[in-house]
N, C-alpha and C positions, 0 to 999 in steps of 0.2 A: 677428592672426596668430601672435602669440607664445603665446597660450594653446592655440592650435591645435596648435602645435609642442610644447607642454610635454605635451599631453595624448597625442598620438602617441608621444612619447618614453617616457612612463611605460608606455604599452600595449606598445610594443615591447621595452622593458626586461623587462617581465611576461612576454611570449611566449618572449624569449631565454632567460630564466632558467628558464622551463619548470617552474616550481616553485610551489606554493601551500600554504596552512596549512589543516589540517582538523581538525576536533575529534572525538574519539571518547569516548563514555562509559566510565570505567574503574571505576566503582563506583556502587552504588545501594543503599540502606537504606530498610527499610519498618519503621514503627512503629505501633502501636495505642495508643489512648488508655483508660486504665483509670480510671473515674469513681470508684471505690472509695478510690482513692489521690490522685484527680487527678494523675495523673503519666503519662508516655509509657513504653511497654514497647516495645523492639526485639523485632521477630519474625524477620525474616530479611534477608539481604542477598547481594548479587552483585558479583563482581570480574571485570573483563575486562583481558586482557593481549594486547599486539599487538607485531608486529615493528616494524623501522623504517620500513616502508612502510604503518605503520596497518592492517596486516591482522590479524584476530583469529587468536590461537594458542591462548588458554585461557579458559575460562570456569568460576569457582569459585563455588559457593552455600554460605553460612554459615547458621547457626541461633543465635539468642541463647537461652541457658538462663536459669533463673529468678534465678541470680546475675550476671546481666548480662554473662556471658562469651561471646564469640562462638566458636562450634565449627564446624569444617569439617563440610558435610554431604555434597557430592559436587563432581565437577569433569570437565569436559570439556577433552580436550588434543588439539589439532589439528596435524598435521604437513603442511606445505606443499611443493609442488614449486616448480620455478624460474619457472612462470608464477603462482605465488601461488594455485594451486588446493589443496583438500584433498585429500591422498592417504590419510591416516588420521585418524579420529576414535576416541577411546577415552574411554568414560565409567569414572570410577573413583569408588567410595564409600569414605566415611572411617569406619573401624571403632572409631575413638577414639584410635590411635595411628600407623596406617599407612593409606596409600592402597591400596585393593583394587580391582583389575580387575572390570569388571561386563559391559559391552558394547563392541563394536568393528565399525566400518565400515571397510572398505578400497576406495577409489576406483581404478580402472584408467581410462586415458585413452590413446587414440590418438595418432598421429603430428600431427593437427590440433588436439590438446588437446580432442577431444570425449570425454565421458563414455562408456564401454563397458560398464563392469561395477561395480556395488556389491556388495561382499561383506559379509555381516553374520554375526558371530561370537558366542558367549556364553562367559562364564569359568566353569569348573567347579571352581575352587578351585585348579587346578594348571596348567591348560592351556586352550587356546582350542578351543572347540567349534564346527564349522561348524553354522550354522543357516538360512540363506537367502542369496539374491542376487537382484538385478535386472539384468537385460541390455538394452541399448540398441543398436539396429543401424539402418542405413539412412539416415545422415546426409545431408542435402542441402547446396546450396552456402550456405544460411544456417545452417548447423550445427543444424538441427532433425532430430530422430531420426523414424524411419517406425515403428519399434515398440518397445514397452517390455513386456518378459516377467519375470513375477515367479515364482521358484522356491524350494521349501524342500528341506532335506535330511532325509530319513527314517531316517537312521542308516547307510545302505547305499548310496543312489542319489539323484540329484535329481529331485524331482517337481513338476511344473508347478502353478501356482496360479492366475495370471491373465495376461492378455495385452491389451494396447492397441495399436490400430494407427491410423496417421496418415497423410492423404493432404493434401498442401498446395496452396495456389492456384498458378496458372501464374506464370511470372516476369513482372514483378520482385518478386511478393508471396510468395515461397517461404517466409516466415516466418510466413504465416496459414494455420492450419489448416482445410481445408475439409470434410474427413469424418474423423470419429474413431469406430471401432468397438470395442467391449469385449466380452471373452470371459472365460470361466471354464473351468478344466479338468475334465472329466467323467471321473474315474478308473476308473469302472464300464465306460463303453463306450469308454474310451481316445479322447477326441475333445475339441475345444474346441467349447463351447456358447455361442452368442451371447447377449449380455445387451441390449445397446442400441447404436444407431448415431446419431450426431449429425451433422447436415450444416448448414454455415454458409455464410452470404453476407455480403458486405460493402459498406459504403457509406464511401468515403474512409478506408479501413483499419479502421474501426469495425465491430463486429458489427451487420448489418442484420436477419438473421433466424437463428434457430436450429430445426431441425426433428429432432425426437426420434422414433425408429422403434424398435420392439421385434419381436423373433423371433415369427414366425407362419407355420405350416405351410411351413417351409423357405424363407421370404423374409421381407423387412423389412415391417412395417407401420406406417404412420404413427400417432403416438400423441398428440403435442403439438407445438406451435408457438410460438415467442417472436419477435415482430416489433419491431424498433425503427426509428422513423420519425425523421428528422433535417430540420432547416431547411438552406437552403444557404448563406445569408449573412446573418449568421455561421452556421456549422457547428455545430449543438447539438441535442440530443435533445429530441424534442416530444412523443413518444408511445411507450410500452411496452404491447405488446399479447400477451395470452396466449390462445391457442386450442387446442381439443382435437378430435381426429379423431373425427366422429360417423359410425359405421358403420351406425346405425340408418336413416339418411336414404337415400333413393333419387334419384340417386347419393349415395356418400359425400361429406361437404363438411366444412370447417372450421367448427366451432362457437366463437362468441365466449364466453370465459369471466371474463377479467379485464382491466382496461386502467388505465394511469397516464398522466395528461396533466400535462405540464410548461409553464408560463408563465414568461416573464423579464420583467425590469424594463427600463427604457431604458438601463441601464448593462449589459445583457447578462448580469446576475446572477439565478440561478434564484430566482424570487419565489413561486411556488405549485406545490403538486402536488395533483391530484385522484385518487383511487383508486375505481374503479367495478366492480361487479359486473353481469355480464349475466344477466338472468333474465325468462323469457317474452317475449324478443323486445325488450327494452329495456334501457338502461344505468340503474343505480340506484347513488348515491353511497354509498359505504362509509367512507371516510377522506378528509381533506384536510389539507394542510400549508401553512403560511405562512412567508416568511423576510423578516425586516426588517433593513435596514442602515443603518449610521450614514453620516454625510458622507463617511469615507473608504472607502466602500464595504466595510467590515467588517460581517460578519453579527452584529447586535446582538441579535436575538431569533428563536426558531424555536418554532412551537407545532403541535400537531396536534389535530384534531377528529375523532369517530367519530359515525356516523350509526345511530340504532335509534329510527326514528319521529320523531326530531329531531336535531338537532347538539348534541354535549355535547363539553367540554372533556377532553382526554386527557393530554398531555403537554406542557410547556412548558420552554423554556431561555432564559435573559437571559446575555448576554456583556459584559464590560467590558475595555477595552484601555488600555494604557499604551503610546503610539507604535503600533507594529506587534505587540506583544506581548500575548496574551490573559491577563490578570492575574485574573479572576474569572468564575466561571460558576455560575449559581442555576439548579436544577430544581425544577420543580412537578408535582404531579399534579392532574387535573382534578376538580372537585367541581361537577358539573352545569354552571352557567355561570361558575363561578368557578374560582379555583386556590389549592392548598394548597403551601406552600414544603415539599421533601422534603430537599434536599441541597444544599450549597454547597462548590464547588472553588475554591481559591486557589492561583495560580501565582506563583512568583518567579523573575527571570532575572537573570544576570549581565551585566557589560559586553558580552559578546560576543553577547548575546540567547539564551543558552542556558538551558533552564529548570532550575532547580536545587533547587527545593523545590514540592511539590504536596501540598496538605493539604486532606481532605474532611471536612466537618463535616455531621452529620444535624441536622434539625429536630425538637425534642421536643413540638410543639405550642405552644411559647411563644418559645423562642430556639434559635439554632444552638449545638451542642455538639461538640467534637472528637471525632473517629472514628479517621483513620489518616492517615498522611502518609508521604511518599517524599521522599528526599534522594538528588540526582545530583551526581556528580562526573565531571569531563572533563580530558583532556590534549590538548594541541596537538601536532600532528605535522606536520612539512615534508615534502611528497612532491612527486614529479614529476605534471605536469599531462597527460602524454601519456596518450592514451585515458581520461581521466578521464570524460568524458561521451560515450563512443563510442556510447551508445544513442541519443544526439540528433543528428537530422539536419536540414539545410536550415532554419537559424535565420535568419528575416528579422524586420527591424524596419520598420515602415511606419505612417503616413508619416514620413518622416526628411529634413528637420526635421518635428516635431509642434507642435501648438499647444494642443490640449485633451486628446487621447486617442492613445496610442501603442499598437500592437499588435504583440505577439511571435507570429510564427507559426513553428511548429516541429513536427517529426514526432518521435515517440518510439517505441522498441521496449518500453519499461518503463512501469509505474505509478509514480510517484514525487510527494511534495509538493515544489513548487520555492518557494524564497525568491528574490523579486526585490529587489534591492539597487540603487539608484541612488545615485552619488556626484557631488558636483562636483569642479572642479579642485584644490580644497584638500583633498581626501580626505574631506570630510564627508559622512555619511549623510544624504541628502535626502527619501529615500523607500524604505520597506520593504514588501513584500506578499508575503503567502503565498497560493500557488494549487496546486490540485492538477493534474497532468498525466497524461493518460490515453495508452494505446497507440493510435498513429495519429496523425493530424493534430489539433493543437491550436492555439486563438487565445486569447492571455492580453491582456485589456485593461488597460492602465497608465494611470491619470489623471495628466497631466502639467500641467494648467492652474495649478496652484499654484507650478510652478517658473518662476524668472526666465530669460529668455532666454539662452542660452548653450549651452556643449558639456557632456556628462555621460557618466559611465562607468557602464554596466549590467552587473550581474554575475547570472547566472542559475545558482542553486545547488540541488543535491539535498540536502535538509535532512537526511536520515539517513544519507548517504555523505560529505556534505561535499564533494563534486566541483562543479565550476563551469566555466561557459562567460562570457567577457568579451567585450562589444560597445560601440561607441561610437555616441552619436546627439547629435542638436541639438535644442533647443527655440527656438521661433521666436514672436515675438509680433506 
């Protein structure tokens, strides 16, 4: 009972304070190795500046010269409004002594904070010249625009260039496009010429099919179709099929072209893919891939094979981890039924599990030799947690209590890489897993059989933005 009270107290304090720590990359340096001098030579680097809310305000690129001096190259400066949205983006180039304007984007928003116009200007040496703009209109209740129109300035007037029109699914899925139609402006006939039409269907908010049509004699003619098949429990992709519209048949029919079959292991992790080509009424293998995992369900090996009369090795990767962090990757190229090493990537992490060094070595036929490396530097920012994970909806943990495997069910409006961190009552991290999250409904399987019975804190974090959601759960034995 005391442990439960302590955990709830810690969680409530966290929610009451409504703040969290996020990390932002503030610098990156790239070096190449010079075999002639057996030394590293700096090539380029980047610096990022942020405001107090950890929102990017400036990016600066630098170049190292032969005397090992770092010189400014160019920079982007961002002006933000009260909603932390970019209103002005200016690129400036370094001329050796001063920053000189180059290009400028100015963003206009409506009262709902929806983007309505992007203005593009170029610098002529003394003033900004209007060059182009993009207009957005017809926003729906999910803040999705119905049209995107690109125009260019010809010196005296605006001229259309292209236009995309969007129709969305009925409520409550107004965030999912159902029809996209693309046009280009025909200046000779002063009209919009159709380019293509895309029609989408969905399965559990994931794209189930996409039909591409092209203009033909004043109407739309079907051209190609992509269909994705999903299993229901668990929800996951099992087949991706490409077909073309055959107008030589009577009547016209969809003709198979290519497919990819996905199979999974008992832990619901992708285990194999098989790519087939349809020829002469039958499917024939073209390529296949295999995924191998370690005891922590981390991908430890991946390899592909190609078929040309017989199967031959094509590409292979092996992965080594320290805890949850990928510390080494080795790449190979296929040599018939064998493999030859080509590249080695090594990663170093700090105490916050942030990647600080990446080095790439190449294989010279006998040993790995240094090729290039990158250094990454970070700063911590304390920010409010309000709306940090607004794109995540309906997070559910089940079963709770859990014994062997717990599932995180969630819906997302965006694609991102999620870090799942599980801590005990003392704050010690007991498990960390990286998982991709896709648009729509997701199910993340978390192995908890190695955890002792008790109460735990789960943190689901967007690894790029550093935003997070916190939940509690229990392990029972």
